[in-house]
GUTOR-460501 format. One line per 3 residues: number of its first residue (from 1); their letters; for each residue y, x, z of N, C-alpha, C. Coordinates in steps of 0.02 Angstrom, whole numbers. Layout:
<recs>
NUM	A	Y,X,Z,Y,X,Z,Y,X,Z  ...;
</recs>
This chain:
<recs>
1	MIK	-91,507,228,-94,439,252,-28,418,276  -8,352,259,53,326,275,50,291,350  99,313,391,100,280,455,114,210,455;
4	VVT	85,167,486,103,102,489,151,88,541  207,52,521,264,43,568,292,-24,556  334,-42,598,376,-107,600,446,-87,562;
7	PRH	478,-141,537,546,-128,505,595,-101,566  588,-122,619,630,-104,678,623,-29,693  564,-7,693,544,63,707,577,110,652;
10	LLY	558,90,589,577,130,534,652,136,535  694,86,539,764,94,537,783,132,592  760,123,651,790,155,711,769,234,708;
13	TTR	706,250,690,691,318,687,729,361,627  736,330,576,773,356,516,841,373,531  876,322,563,947,326,587,957,383,635;
16	KSQ	907,388,685,912,441,737,900,506,712  850,512,662,838,577,635,892,603,600  939,563,568,997,582,533,1061,591,574;
19	NLS	1053,585,643,1106,583,691,1166,535,678  1153,479,651,1192,426,629,1202,377,690  1264,348,698,1274,299,745,1258,233,710;
22	RRE	1247,178,743,1242,117,720,1300,100,674  1362,110,702,1421,97,670,1426,139,598  1410,198,600,1408,229,535,1356,205,486;
25	VAE	1302,186,500,1259,153,458,1286,87,439  1318,50,483,1343,-17,465,1403,-15,424  1443,43,417,1512,34,389,1509,15,321;
28	GIC	1550,-44,310,1559,-74,241,1501,-116,221  1445,-120,270,1390,-164,249,1386,-221,294  1387,-213,361,1380,-267,414,1408,-239,480;
31	AAS	1403,-275,527,1423,-258,595,1373,-212,624  1392,-166,663,1346,-124,708,1301,-168,750  1324,-219,771,1282,-264,812,1224,-289,775;
34	TIA	1232,-297,704,1178,-319,663,1122,-266,659  1147,-200,646,1099,-143,650,1060,-144,720  1092,-152,774,1062,-155,834,1005,-210,836;
37	QYE	1023,-266,815,978,-329,818,919,-314,769  927,-274,714,867,-257,671,830,-201,712  856,-158,743,823,-105,781,787,-129,842;
40	LGH	809,-178,871,781,-215,932,729,-261,906  722,-277,846,672,-323,820,689,-392,827  747,-411,843,777,-481,847,784,-514,785;
43	LTP	812,-472,728,817,-494,659,774,-446,616  761,-476,561,729,-437,502,780,-431,442  795,-372,412,837,-373,363,818,-422,298;
46	TDK	870,-447,275,857,-485,210,850,-441,157  834,-462,96,822,-418,39,889,-387,18  943,-426,22,1007,-400,5,1028,-347,54;
49	MLD	1017,-353,118,1023,-294,162,990,-237,158  924,-243,130,888,-186,116,911,-146,57  940,-187,7,973,-151,-48,1028,-111,-30;
52	LLC	1064,-127,28,1121,-91,51,1106,-34,100  1055,-52,142,1040,-4,195,996,52,170  946,40,127,892,88,108,930,153,74;
55	PRL	981,140,28,1016,200,-2,1048,238,55  1084,203,101,1125,236,152,1076,282,195  1024,254,209,974,288,254,929,336,220;
58	GIE	920,335,150,881,370,114,810,352,125  796,284,136,734,254,136,708,230,76  652,242,47,624,215,-18,622,140,-13;
61	RAY	663,103,-61,673,33,-55,605,-5,-58  558,20,-103,490,-17,-113,453,-15,-50  453,46,-14,420,58,51,443,12,102;
64	MAL	512,7,114,540,-35,161,524,-104,146  531,-127,87,515,-195,65,449,-210,83  396,-166,76,327,-182,97,316,-188,168;
67	VVA	358,-143,208,358,-145,279,382,-212,303  438,-239,276,468,-298,300,418,-360,276  388,-354,219,349,-413,187,291,-419,233;
70	VHR	261,-365,255,203,-371,299,222,-392,365  279,-374,392,300,-396,458,315,-472,459  359,-495,403,365,-571,399,304,-608,400;
73	KIM	254,-583,350,190,-622,351,152,-629,413  151,-574,454,117,-575,523,155,-627,565  227,-627,567,265,-669,609,256,-746,585;
76	KDL	251,-757,516,248,-823,494,171,-851,515  120,-803,507,51,-826,528,43,-839,602  82,-789,649,85,-807,714,119,-864,734;
79	SHA	169,-882,705,206,-945,726,163,-1008,709  131,-1001,649,82,-1055,629,27,-1063,677  -6,-1003,699,-65,-1008,741,-37,-1034,814;
82	CKM	13,-1011,833,37,-1037,897,54,-1116,894  87,-1142,836,96,-1214,833,35,-1256,835  -20,-1218,803,-84,-1258,795,-129,-1247,857;
85	GDY	-109,-1205,905,-151,-1193,963,-208,-1152,946  -203,-1113,890,-260,-1067,874,-250,-996,908  -268,-996,973,-261,-939,1015,-299,-876,990;
88	NTA	-357,-890,956,-398,-835,932,-356,-799,877  -325,-830,831,-283,-803,780,-220,-769,805  -190,-807,849,-131,-781,886,-143,-715,923;
91	GRL	-193,-717,963,-213,-655,997,-225,-593,946  -263,-609,890,-278,-561,841,-210,-529,811  -160,-578,802,-101,-558,773,-56,-522,816;
94	FAE	-59,-539,887,-19,-502,929,-48,-428,944  -115,-428,942,-152,-360,935,-136,-316,875  -123,-347,822,-100,-317,760,-33,-285,769;
97	LAR	15,-332,795,87,-309,804,85,-246,853  46,-256,909,32,-199,952,19,-139,927  -30,-139,880,-55,-82,840,-3,-49,797;
100	REQ	41,-91,769,94,-70,721,152,-45,763  161,-70,820,225,-47,858,226,22,880  275,60,868,272,130,893,308,142,964;
103	MPS	335,94,987,371,100,1050,319,63,1110  299,119,1153,250,93,1197,265,33,1238  325,23,1262,339,-39,1303,329,-99,1264;
106	VAE	349,-97,1202,347,-153,1157,273,-167,1140  238,-119,1120,170,-124,1106,130,-150,1163  145,-126,1227,108,-153,1291,128,-228,1287;
109	RYA	188,-253,1278,204,-329,1281,158,-362,1237  153,-337,1176,115,-376,1125,37,-379,1143  15,-313,1169,-56,-311,1194,-68,-362,1247;
112	ETA	-18,-367,1299,-34,-409,1357,-28,-481,1331  9,-492,1282,11,-567,1253,-55,-583,1214  -77,-535,1182,-143,-544,1147,-199,-560,1197;
115	LSC	-197,-523,1255,-247,-540,1308,-238,-607,1333  -177,-629,1345,-160,-695,1370,-182,-748,1320  -175,-739,1262,-197,-785,1207,-275,-788,1205;
118	MRI	-303,-732,1221,-385,-738,1221,-406,-775,1281  -370,-764,1344,-395,-805,1397,-386,-866,1390  -331,-897,1363,-317,-966,1349,-370,-987,1309;
121	MLR	-389,-951,1254,-437,-977,1201,-507,-983,1240  -520,-938,1286,-587,-947,1327,-587,-1009,1368  -525,-1027,1397,-522,-1088,1443,-523,-1152,1394;
124	VD	-495,-1151,1334,-492,-1209,1290,-563,-1225,1259  -593,-1171,1233,-656,-1186,1198,-714,-1210,1242;
</recs>
């Protein structure tokens, strides 16, 4: 069974398992601060960055591309749901992000946000 993860988590755990610093991963590719932004979930790597980072970290490119594509789709759908005031869908998507997230503190924030969306939905409907 394949473990469901976020791009952030996959990059971070792979780098740590190889005892590499962000600077070592970034060397000749990008700034170490860019790697930090990916690992914090503030940015998602572009396809070009995946082409450069995957070989360096030994991550199968197709797998990482799938992880990124699913994450982008969830984030796009979440943005649309929030703009439309669709709190039911937003809550479901936040719950999905919480399920995928491996870092407990981040998963907890997503889960709390999912509950908030559900509470708003109950007041609106």
